[in-house]
C-alpha positions, 0 to 999 in steps of 0.5 A, a space after each residue: 383746471 378744477 373739476 366738480 361734481 354736479 352736487 358740489 356745483 349745485 352747493 357752491 355755484 356762485 364761488 364757482 362762477 367767481 372762479 371761471 370769472 377770474 380765468 379758472 377752468 371749471 369743469 362740471 362732472 356727471 358720474 366722473 365724467 365732464 359735461 360742462 365747461 364754465 367760462 365768461 359769457 362774452 360781452 356785447 360787441 364781442 369778437 373771438 379773441 385768438 385765446 379762443 382759437 387756442 382752446 378750440 385747436 386743444 380741443 380738436 387735437 385732443 379727440 381721437 382720429 378715424 385713420 380715415 381721409 375724408 376721400 377714403 370715408 367717402 369711398 367706404 360709404 358709397 361702396 357698391 355692397 355687390 362688388 
């Protein structure tokens, strides 16, 4: 994975596009935080490939959980404030 600031991306966008097309994960950051990921666009008739599922799974697992089940969350939302 390579990260580039917005300024670097503006100066070298064609080479970053080439890197993404070659399969490199290219991330653009703003103020040091990731904001954009460059990936090749799907072609006509494109179907989701297993690699896309793996990418999505890795993103899901990287998120911090809320520590509640859906039932516990709904109980808290609909709990009567008067007891």
